[in-house]
N, C-alpha and C positions, 0 to 999 in steps of 0.2 A: 210619379218623379218630378224634383223641383229641382232646378239650377239655377245661378245668376253669375253673369259678368260680376267683374268687381270694377267701381264707377267712384267717383267720388265722393256723391254722397246719397243719403238714400231718403225715401219719407217716412216724415213720421207716422208711430203704428197708431190703429184708429182704437188699438184697444186700451189706451192709455192716455192722460191729460197730455193739452202740450206741453213741451217743454220748448227755450231757449236756445236750444240745439242749432246754432248753426250750420250741421252738414245732415241737418234734418229738414228736409221740404215737407209743405201743406201739400196733399193730393187732392187736386183741386177737379178733376174727373179721371173717366176711364172711358177710351173711344175702344170698338170695336168691331169687324168685319163681322159680316154675317155666313156667308157658305162656308163649312168649313171649320165655323168657329162658335156663332152665336147655334148652327146644327149639323148635322155632320155633313163631311163633303160630298158632293156630286159632281166627282172627277170628270165623271163620265160625258157632262155636256160642253165638255173643252172639244171634245173631239168629235163630238156630233155638232156643232158650232162650226168646226174648222171644214169640216165635210161638207155644209149645209153652203160656206163663204167659197169652200174650193179653192183654202189656205192650208198652208203646212202649218207643223208645230214651231216652225221657226219663226213664225209671225204670229203679232201682238192682235189677238181678237179688236180689239177696238181702234188700236192704231191704223188695222186694214179698212175697219167702217170709215172712218175718219179722212181716211186717202182717196174715200171715192169720189172721181169729178165732181157730182153734182147733187143738190138734196133730196133729190130723191133715189138717187141709189146710196146713199147715205141712209136714208130711209126704210127702204124696202131691204137692204143688209140686214139693220137693224132689229124690222121683225122677227128675218128666219131666225134670230140670238132671242129675239122674245117669246116665239112660239117653245122653240127646248125649255125656256126660261118656266112658262106656265105651267108644261108640262109637268116637268119633274118637282115646282114647286108642288106640286098634291101628293107625295112621298118625301117632303123634305121632314127629318127626325132631329129631336132634339140633341144639344152635346149635353152629356151626363154632367149635372151639377148646376146644368142653366138655370133652373129657377130658384137652389138655393144659392148661388153667388146674386142674382139679382134680388133674389129676396133681402139679403146683408146689405148690398149697395145701398136697398133704399131706405133700410134702416140707419144707415148711417148719412143718409140723404148726400149721396156723393153722385154727382150729375153721371150721366151715359148719353152718351153720343155713337152716332156707325157711321162710316167711311167704307162706301162698298163701292163695287163697282156692278153690281145686281142693277135692275134698274127696279121699281119702287114697289110693283106687284107681289114679288116673291119674298122683300122684306116684310110689307105689312100681313101678308099670310103669315109668315113665321111672327110677326108679335100677337098678331091676335089668337094666333091657333096655341101658342104656348105662354107670353109676357102679357096676358093681358090687363092691363090695370098697373105696369109698370113703363115709365114713361122714359122716352130717349130722344134728346132734342138738342140740336139736331139730328135728321138725318141727308149724309149726304152717297148720295147716289151717282152710277153714272154719269146725268144729267150732268155733274158741275165736273166742268174740266177746267184745269186737265187730274185724270182718274191717278190713281197709284201706280207705280211708288214717288209719282209726285210728292210732295208732303204738302201743296196747297188746301187740298180737305180736309186734313188736322188742323192744319193750323186757320181755318175759313172758321172752324169749329171751335177752338182756341177764343179766337175775336170775337165770336156772338157770344163767349160765356164772360166776355170783357177781361181777357188775360192777356193785357200790352207790357212792354216792355222797350227804352230806348234805347236803339240801335247805338253803336259805335262806330271809330272811324273804319270806312271802307268793309262793312258788314254787310252780309246777306242777309236776307229776311223777305216777308214778305208785310208790306206798306199796309195800317191801318185801315184806309180809305179802300172803299167800294168799288171807287171810281178806278184805282190806282191797282185793283185787283182785274177787273177788266180786261184792261191795256195791257195789263202782264198776259194774261193768258192770251191776246189776241196777237199781240207782236212776237210772243215766246221769249223774251229777252231775261236768258235766265244763265244762272253756273252753273256747275256742276253739280252741285247740288238739289236743283231744281230752285233755286228763287233768284232775289235779281238785287243787286247794288242799292241800297238805302244811306241817305243822306244823316251826319252825325246826327243824334238825336233826335229823328225820327222816330214816330210810334212806328211798333211792330207788333204782330202779333207772337206772345209768346207758350210756346204747348209744355214747356221744361218741368211744370207740374203735372203732367198728364203722362196717362200708361196707353200704349196702342197694344190690343190685343189680338195675335191674327194667329192664322195657318200658313201664309206663303211669303216669299220672299216681295211679292209686292208692300205688304202690313208693316214690317220689320225695316223694309230699306225706309217706306215714307215715313215711320215713326221717328227712327234716326235723323233722318236729314229735316223733319222738324222740330227736332231735339228734345219729345217725349222720353220715355223708357217706354220701353217692349220687353210682349210678351208672349210666345212664341207655343201655342197650343199642335203639342207633336202628335206627330200621327206617323202610322209605317211609312208612306208616302215623302213627308220632308223630313226623316229622322236628319240629311244633314244639314239640315237648318239651326239645331241648338248650336255648332259649334259656329256658330258662321259669326261675324264682328260686331255685325247690328243687332245680335240677339244680347239682350239683359237676362231673360229669364225664361226657364223651359217648365211647362206644367202639363199633365195629358190629361187631368180632367179641370173642368173650367174652378168648380168650388174649392180647388187648392191655393186658387188668388186669394180665399178669405183668410186663413193663415196669414198668409204673404200679408195681407193689408193691418190685421189684425199686431203684427208683431214689429212690424216695419222693416220687411225680408230685403224687399225690394226696392 
């Protein structure tokens, strides 16, 4: 299953020589979610986490943890979550087409990054178990704040790859300066897209030449807010997101992206 929304431009096909077509952009990298994207979903973890924290489905797990009154409270709550994730990572199963896609991207020298709400141990376990030798850099985990659906993690990856642009009048973005980003995270001076006002001509991170691949509303929302194209890895639980306004492409296997990139279908 492959479908895509219509937008004003597409990426240049990797399978042909570059052209001067202004409606085609060069793909500069792909950002991946982890649970449900690189590995098969382990959604049962979320119910276990909420039970351990004593919260309902209506409450975001990380928002709850960070809202606790003391650092000690936050640490102990986070450890409850990590214990569940440590147990679950032993049964991680690679998504169909994972190795094929990563082998292809490596052969095309396409940069790969990770933006996840997991902590580092499950991420490292998956990469070591299934993708040894395939580099992902940078890897943004939940220690980076604010987490998805805020676009900050994806824009951080874009900036680390040297992808920047000059902002226009009254445009929202994420400043190029690391100091400005820290200040932003502390003060939460954001607009409705999770960005901040920038000065005319200010250098800001630019994710418009990236693809965000994920399986959740947080993934496609963060990708769209960052200005990246979005690819939804669809399953029985998230199928309703196939028609979401933030979804540019729908795939049922990771290696379906190979044809999409080869032919410039996104």
